[in-house]
C-alpha positions as CSV (number, residue, x, y, z in Angstrom):
1,M,0.0,0.0,0.0
2,K,2.8,2.4,0.9
3,E,4.5,1.8,-2.5
4,L,1.2,2.6,-4.3
5,L,0.9,5.9,-2.4
6,I,4.5,6.8,-3.3
7,L,3.9,6.0,-7.0
8,L,0.7,8.1,-6.9
9,L,2.6,11.0,-5.3
10,F,5.3,10.8,-8.0
11,A,2.6,10.7,-10.7
12,V,0.9,13.8,-9.3
13,L,4.3,15.6,-9.0
14,G,5.1,14.6,-12.6
15,L,1.8,16.0,-13.8
16,C,2.4,19.3,-11.9
17,A,5.8,19.6,-13.4
18,Q,4.3,19.1,-16.9
19,D,1.7,21.7,-16.2
20,T,4.3,24.1,-15.0
21,L,6.4,23.6,-18.2
22,H,3.3,24.0,-20.2
23,V,2.4,27.4,-18.6
24,K,6.1,28.5,-18.8
25,S,6.2,27.7,-22.5
26,A,3.0,29.6,-23.2
27,L,4.2,32.5,-21.2
28,S,7.6,32.6,-22.9
29,T,6.0,32.6,-26.3
30,Y,3.6,35.4,-25.2
31,E,6.6,37.4,-23.9
32,A,8.3,37.0,-27.3
33,A,5.1,38.2,-29.0
34,Q,5.1,41.3,-26.7
35,S,8.6,42.0,-27.8
36,A,7.6,41.7,-31.4
37,I,4.7,44.1,-30.7
38,Q,7.1,46.7,-29.2
39,K,9.2,46.4,-32.4
40,N,6.0,46.9,-34.6
41,Q,6.5,43.4,-36.0
42,T,2.8,42.7,-36.3
43,S,3.0,39.5,-38.4
44,D,5.6,38.0,-36.0
45,A,3.5,39.0,-33.0
46,I,0.4,37.4,-34.5
47,R,2.2,34.2,-35.2
48,L,3.7,34.0,-31.7
49,L,0.3,34.9,-30.1
50,R,-1.4,32.1,-32.0
51,K,1.4,29.7,-30.8
52,A,0.9,30.8,-27.2
53,I,-2.9,30.1,-27.6
54,E,-2.2,26.8,-29.2
55,I,-0.1,25.9,-26.1
56,E,-2.6,27.2,-23.7
57,P,-6.1,27.6,-25.2
58,T,-7.5,29.7,-22.3
59,F,-4.7,32.3,-22.3
60,L,-6.8,35.5,-22.1
61,D,-3.9,38.0,-22.4
62,A,-2.8,36.2,-25.5
63,F,-6.3,36.4,-27.0
64,E,-6.6,40.1,-26.2
65,A,-3.2,40.9,-27.7
66,L,-4.1,38.7,-30.8
67,A,-7.4,40.5,-31.4
68,D,-5.6,43.9,-31.0
69,Q,-2.8,42.9,-33.4
70,L,-5.2,41.5,-36.0
71,L,-7.2,44.7,-35.9
72,K,-4.0,46.7,-36.2
73,G,-3.1,44.5,-39.2
74,G,-6.4,45.1,-40.9
75,K,-7.6,41.5,-40.5
76,S,-11.0,42.3,-39.1
77,A,-12.6,38.9,-39.8
78,E,-9.8,37.1,-38.0
79,A,-10.0,39.6,-35.2
80,G,-13.7,38.9,-34.9
81,A,-13.0,35.2,-34.6
82,A,-10.3,35.8,-31.9
83,M,-12.7,38.1,-30.0
84,T,-15.5,35.4,-30.2
85,Q,-13.1,32.9,-28.7
86,L,-12.0,35.3,-26.0
87,L,-15.7,36.0,-25.1
88,E,-16.3,32.3,-24.8
89,I,-13.7,32.2,-22.1
90,D,-14.5,35.6,-20.5
91,P,-18.1,36.6,-21.3
92,D,-17.7,39.8,-19.3
93,A,-14.9,41.3,-21.4
94,T,-17.1,44.3,-22.4
95,H,-14.4,46.1,-24.3
96,Y,-14.0,43.2,-26.7
97,R,-17.8,42.6,-26.9
98,V,-18.2,46.3,-28.0
99,L,-15.4,45.9,-30.5
100,L,-17.0,42.8,-31.9
101,G,-20.3,44.6,-32.2
102,Q,-18.6,47.4,-34.1
103,L,-17.0,44.9,-36.5
104,L,-20.4,43.3,-37.1
105,L,-22.0,46.7,-37.8
106,K,-19.3,47.4,-40.4
107,E,-20.0,44.0,-41.9
108,K,-23.7,44.9,-42.1
109,Q,-24.7,42.3,-39.6
110,A,-26.9,44.5,-37.5
111,Q,-28.8,41.8,-35.7
112,R,-25.7,40.1,-34.5
113,A,-24.2,43.5,-33.5
114,L,-27.3,44.4,-31.6
115,A,-26.9,41.2,-29.6
116,Q,-23.3,42.0,-28.7
117,F,-24.2,45.6,-27.7
118,S,-27.1,44.3,-25.6
119,L,-24.8,41.9,-23.7
120,A,-22.3,44.7,-23.2
121,L,-25.0,46.9,-21.7
122,K,-26.2,44.2,-19.4
123,H,-22.7,44.1,-17.9
124,E,-22.0,47.8,-18.1
125,P,-25.3,49.8,-18.5
126,G,-23.5,53.1,-18.8
127,N,-20.9,52.2,-21.4
128,A,-20.9,55.0,-23.9
129,E,-19.6,53.0,-26.9
130,A,-22.1,50.2,-26.2
131,L,-25.0,52.7,-26.1
132,L,-23.9,54.3,-29.4
133,G,-23.4,50.9,-31.0
134,F,-26.7,49.7,-29.7
135,A,-28.5,52.8,-31.1
136,A,-26.8,52.4,-34.5
137,A,-27.6,48.7,-34.7
138,A,-31.2,49.2,-33.5
139,K,-31.8,51.9,-36.1
140,Q,-30.4,49.5,-38.8
141,V,-32.9,46.8,-37.9
142,G,-35.8,49.2,-37.7
143,M,-36.1,49.6,-33.9
144,N,-36.0,53.4,-34.0
145,D,-37.7,53.7,-30.6
146,R,-35.0,51.6,-28.9
147,A,-32.3,53.5,-30.7
148,A,-33.8,56.8,-29.5
149,Q,-34.0,55.4,-25.9
150,A,-30.3,54.5,-26.0
151,L,-29.4,57.9,-27.3
152,Q,-31.5,59.6,-24.7
153,R,-29.9,57.5,-22.0
154,G,-26.5,58.5,-23.4
155,R,-27.4,62.2,-23.3
156,K,-28.3,61.8,-19.6
157,L,-25.1,60.0,-18.7
158,Y,-22.8,62.0,-21.0
159,P,-24.3,65.5,-21.5
160,A,-21.1,66.9,-22.9
161,D,-20.6,64.1,-25.4
162,E,-21.5,65.4,-28.9
163,R,-22.1,61.9,-30.2
164,F,-25.3,61.8,-28.2
165,K,-26.7,65.1,-29.4
166,P,-29.8,64.9,-31.6
167,A,-29.0,65.5,-35.3
168,N,-31.7,68.1,-35.7
169,V,-30.7,70.4,-32.8
170,N,-28.5,73.5,-33.3
171,A,-25.5,74.5,-31.2
172,H,-27.8,76.4,-28.7
173,G,-29.9,73.3,-28.1
174,R,-32.9,74.6,-30.1
175,D,-34.8,72.1,-32.2
176,L,-34.4,72.9,-35.9
177,R,-37.5,70.9,-36.9
178,P,-40.4,73.0,-38.3
C-alpha cells in the first residue's frame, strides 16, 4: 500500500511539473510576442500569439493581444474570430464585446451586432460605446424607438458628449424641426 501511495505521489508531482512547463512555454511565447509588438512586427506577433494560444487555449492575455494585433493589421474577420473565442472564455470582457459589435456593424450584420451591444450593456449599463453601437444597430434593424432610448440615456449620462446630441438640434440646443 505504501508503494502505491509513493507511486501516486510521484505521478501527481510529474503532472504538476508538466503543467508548469506548459504554462512557462506559453508565457515565454507570449513574452516573445510582446517583444515583437514593441518592435512593430505585427505578423511575427500574430504568429507568436497564435502559438501561445495553441499551447494554452485559455490564455486570455494572448487572445486580447491577438485580437488587437489582428485589428491593427487590418484583419477584421480574423480579429472577430479571436474576440469570439475570447468572449467564450470571458463573457464579461465588455471592451471586446463592444469591438466585436462594431465589427459586425461594419459588416452589415446589425442583428448580431445588436446582440453584442445588448450583452455589453447588461454588464456595463452606462458604457458610452455600447450605447452608441446599440443605437446604430437598433436603427439599422428598424427599432427606431429603442435607438432613441439608447441615445436619450447617453445624453443623460454624458451630456457633454457630442455623439449623443440629436442630429436636428443647433448649437444652442434649439430644435431645428419646423
